[in-house]
C-alpha positions as CSV (number, residue, x, y, z in Angstrom):
1,M,-2.3,44.3,10.8
2,N,-1.7,40.7,9.9
3,L,-5.0,38.2,9.0
4,V,-5.6,34.9,8.3
5,I,-8.7,33.7,7.0
6,F,-9.5,29.4,6.3
7,D,-12.6,28.4,4.5
8,T,-13.2,24.5,4.5
9,E,-15.0,21.9,2.5
10,T,-16.0,19.1,2.8
11,T,-18.1,15.0,1.7
12,G,-20.4,15.8,4.5
13,L,-21.1,15.9,8.1
14,N,-20.0,12.6,9.7
15,E,-16.9,10.9,8.8
16,A,-16.4,13.8,5.6
17,E,-13.5,14.6,4.5
18,M,-11.9,17.7,3.1
19,I,-12.1,18.2,-0.7
20,E,-11.2,22.2,-0.5
21,L,-9.4,25.0,1.7
22,A,-9.1,28.3,0.3
23,C,-7.4,30.9,2.2
24,L,-7.0,34.7,2.2
25,Y,-4.3,36.2,3.9
26,K,-2.9,39.8,4.6
27,Q,0.3,40.8,6.5
28,D,0.6,44.8,7.4
29,E,0.0,47.1,4.6
30,D,0.1,44.6,1.6
31,E,-2.9,43.1,-0.6
32,L,-6.0,41.1,-0.1
33,R,-4.4,37.3,-0.8
34,D,-6.2,34.3,-1.9
35,A,-5.3,30.5,-2.2
36,V,-7.7,27.3,-3.3
37,W,-6.0,23.8,-2.2
38,Q,-8.8,20.8,-3.6
39,M,-8.1,17.3,-3.2
40,R,-9.5,13.8,-4.5
41,P,-11.8,11.9,-1.5
42,S,-11.8,8.6,-0.7
43,L,-15.3,9.1,0.5
44,P,-18.4,10.1,-2.4
45,V,-19.7,14.0,-1.6
46,L,-23.0,13.7,-0.3
47,P,-26.1,15.3,-1.9
48,S,-26.5,17.6,0.4
49,S,-23.2,18.7,1.2
50,T,-22.9,19.6,-2.8
51,I,-26.5,22.3,-2.5
52,I,-24.4,23.6,0.3
53,H,-20.7,24.0,-1.4
54,G,-22.1,23.0,-5.4
55,I,-18.9,20.4,-5.5
56,T,-20.5,17.1,-6.9
57,Q,-19.1,14.1,-7.3
58,E,-18.1,14.5,-10.8
59,K,-16.1,17.9,-10.3
60,A,-14.4,16.3,-7.0
61,N,-13.3,13.2,-9.4
62,T,-11.0,16.3,-11.4
63,F,-9.1,16.9,-8.0
64,E,-5.9,15.7,-7.3
65,D,-5.1,12.7,-5.0
66,P,-3.8,13.9,-1.8
67,K,-1.3,11.0,-1.0
């Protein structure tokens, strides 16, 4: 069985940018694997979003620039 699951975290709900993309994947009999990509946003991380995903503006500022 093949399986892929994605999860995203963003700066907010409206006019938001993705700051994290996580992926879980499994192919046939292989063990479950994961990958995570983090991107520095150009929009501020809203406090209401930090409450949900735990990524602060200070932490997001350390992520790589996606450009």
